[in-house]
C-alpha positions as CSV (number, residue, x, y, z in Angstrom):
1,M,-1.3,23.3,-0.3
2,V,1.6,20.9,-0.7
3,G,1.6,18.8,-3.8
4,L,2.7,15.2,-3.2
5,G,2.5,13.9,-6.8
6,D,-0.2,12.1,-8.7
7,G,-2.6,15.0,-8.0
8,R,-2.5,14.4,-4.2
9,E,-2.3,17.5,-2.0
10,V,-2.1,18.2,1.7
11,L,-3.1,21.4,3.3
12,V,-0.5,22.5,5.8
13,A,-1.0,25.7,7.9
14,R,1.9,27.2,9.7
15,P,2.6,30.4,11.7
16,R,3.1,33.4,9.5
17,D,6.3,34.4,11.2
18,S,8.2,31.7,13.0
19,E,10.8,34.2,14.2
20,A,8.0,35.9,16.2
21,L,7.8,32.6,18.2
22,L,11.4,33.0,19.4
23,D,11.5,33.2,23.2
24,Q,14.7,33.5,25.3
25,G,12.9,32.2,28.4
26,A,11.8,29.1,26.5
27,F,15.3,28.7,25.1
28,D,16.8,28.9,28.6
29,S,14.3,26.7,30.3
30,R,13.3,24.1,27.7
31,D,16.6,22.4,26.5
32,E,17.6,25.2,24.1
33,Y,14.1,25.3,22.6
34,L,13.8,26.9,19.2
35,P,10.5,26.8,17.2
36,Y,11.9,24.6,14.4
37,W,8.5,23.0,14.2
38,A,6.9,26.1,12.7
39,E,8.7,25.8,9.4
40,L,7.7,23.6,6.5
41,W,11.1,22.2,5.8
42,P,12.2,20.8,2.4
43,S,12.9,17.4,4.1
44,A,9.3,17.2,5.2
45,I,8.1,17.8,1.7
46,A,10.4,15.2,0.2
47,L,9.4,12.7,2.8
48,G,5.7,13.5,2.3
49,R,6.2,12.7,-1.5
50,A,8.0,9.4,-0.6
51,V,5.2,8.4,1.7
52,A,2.5,9.3,-0.8
53,R,4.0,6.9,-3.3
54,R,3.5,3.9,-0.9
55,A,0.5,1.8,-0.3
56,L,-0.1,2.3,3.4
57,G,-3.8,1.5,3.9
58,G,-4.3,0.2,7.4
59,R,-0.6,0.2,8.3
60,R,0.5,1.7,11.6
61,V,2.8,4.7,11.0
62,L,4.6,6.8,13.6
63,E,6.2,10.2,12.9
64,L,8.9,11.4,15.3
65,G,9.6,15.1,15.5
66,C,6.5,15.8,13.4
67,G,6.5,19.5,13.4
68,L,3.6,20.6,11.2
69,G,3.0,16.9,10.4
70,L,3.2,16.8,6.6
71,P,4.7,13.3,6.2
72,G,2.3,11.8,8.7
73,L,-0.6,13.5,7.1
74,A,0.5,12.1,3.7
75,A,0.4,8.6,5.3
76,A,-3.0,9.3,6.8
77,T,-4.5,10.5,3.6
78,G,-3.3,7.2,2.1
79,G,-5.3,5.3,4.7
80,A,-2.6,4.6,7.3
81,R,-3.3,4.7,11.1
82,V,-1.0,7.5,12.1
83,T,0.6,8.7,15.4
84,L,2.3,12.0,15.4
85,T,4.8,13.0,18.1
86,D,7.0,16.0,18.8
87,W,8.6,17.3,22.0
88,A,7.1,20.7,21.5
89,P,3.4,20.9,22.6
90,E,2.9,23.7,20.0
91,A,4.0,21.4,17.2
92,V,1.6,18.7,18.3
93,A,-1.3,21.2,18.4
94,A,-0.4,22.5,14.9
95,A,-0.2,18.9,13.6
96,R,-3.6,18.1,15.1
97,D,-5.0,21.2,13.5
98,N,-3.5,20.3,10.1
99,A,-5.0,16.8,10.4
100,E,-8.4,18.3,11.0
101,R,-7.9,20.6,8.0
102,N,-7.3,17.6,5.8
103,G,-10.2,15.6,7.2
104,V,-8.0,12.8,8.6
105,E,-7.9,11.3,12.0
106,V,-4.5,10.9,13.7
107,E,-3.3,10.4,17.2
108,A,-0.9,13.1,18.3
109,F,0.9,13.6,21.6
110,V,4.0,15.2,23.1
111,C,7.0,12.9,23.3
112,D,10.7,13.4,23.6
113,W,12.6,10.5,21.9
114,R,15.3,10.7,24.6
115,A,12.6,9.5,27.0
116,A,10.3,7.5,24.8
117,E,9.2,4.6,26.9
118,A,5.6,5.5,26.3
119,L,6.2,4.9,22.6
120,V,8.1,1.7,23.1
121,A,5.4,0.3,25.4
122,R,2.6,1.0,22.9
123,A,3.6,-1.5,20.2
124,R,5.7,-1.7,17.1
125,W,4.9,0.4,14.1
126,D,5.0,-0.8,10.4
127,L,6.7,2.4,9.4
128,V,8.6,5.2,11.3
129,L,9.0,8.6,9.7
130,L,11.6,11.3,10.5
131,A,12.2,14.5,8.6
132,D,15.3,16.6,9.2
133,V,15.8,15.5,12.8
134,L,19.7,15.1,12.6
135,Y,20.3,18.9,12.9
136,E,22.2,18.4,16.2
137,A,24.8,15.8,17.1
138,R,23.0,15.1,20.4
139,N,20.1,13.6,18.5
140,V,22.1,10.8,16.9
141,A,22.7,8.4,19.8
142,P,19.1,8.5,21.2
143,L,17.7,7.9,17.8
144,L,20.1,5.0,17.1
145,A,19.0,3.4,20.4
146,L,15.3,4.0,19.9
147,L,14.5,3.2,16.3
148,P,15.1,-0.6,16.5
149,R,12.6,-0.7,19.4
150,L,9.9,1.0,17.4
151,G,9.7,-1.0,14.1
152,R,11.5,-2.7,11.3
153,E,11.3,0.1,8.7
154,V,12.2,3.7,8.9
155,L,12.1,6.5,6.3
156,L,14.4,9.4,7.2
157,A,14.6,12.6,5.0
158,D,17.7,14.8,5.5
159,P,19.4,17.6,3.6
160,D,22.8,15.8,4.0
161,R,23.6,17.4,7.4
162,A,27.0,16.7,8.9
163,T,25.4,14.5,11.5
164,A,23.7,12.3,8.9
165,A,26.9,10.4,7.8
166,P,27.9,9.2,11.3
167,F,24.2,8.3,12.0
168,L,23.9,6.3,8.8
169,A,27.3,4.6,9.3
170,A,26.2,3.4,12.8
171,A,22.7,2.5,11.6
172,A,24.2,0.3,8.9
173,E,25.4,-2.1,11.6
174,H,21.9,-3.2,12.3
175,W,19.8,-1.9,9.3
176,Q,20.0,-2.2,5.5
177,V,20.2,1.4,4.4
178,T,19.2,2.5,0.9
179,T,19.1,6.2,-0.2
180,R,17.2,8.0,-2.8
181,R,17.6,11.7,-3.8
182,D,14.6,14.1,-4.1
183,A,16.0,17.4,-5.3
184,R,18.5,18.5,-2.6
185,I,17.1,16.1,0.0
186,L,18.2,12.5,0.7
187,V,15.5,10.0,1.7
188,H,17.1,7.1,3.5
189,R,15.2,3.8,4.0
190,L,16.4,1.8,6.9
191,H,15.1,-1.8,7.0
192,A,15.9,-4.2,9.8
193,R,18.3,-7.0,8.8
């Protein structure tokens, strides 16, 4: 159980040993695949708390790189219509299972944000969620290009990785960026100008 504040909790199951999921063949054949999705990261917890404080009933929410799905599940338990995506099929399956554990309905599917035309074609979301997705510099440019096409508001939680500063500087050209700290995690709100 993960406490989100105000007595709200979300049940999040994850693999017992994420290191057991390491696979050299998958790393070599799937774009340097590592099972990052299998951890419950502090950024996901901080973002889940930020989402739980918002009134989201009926709003359309998209989580990119959902991993275990905690922020999206926080939105769904608050009445949002949630779509969860990750490029790892295993993550999407785990997020679906976690939604079922919490008695919420979500849409969940595999999607790589570097080739996200399926997302763009679907419609615009009221809120886009991202937790700790700036762990590699190669993620910055695709996200900067994609986010304005998805919606007018983004919440991004990050443990102040080196790639976050250049991302936020570039994002500030088109977005109003405000930042709030949650323990060691920074939660950035990007709002379209």
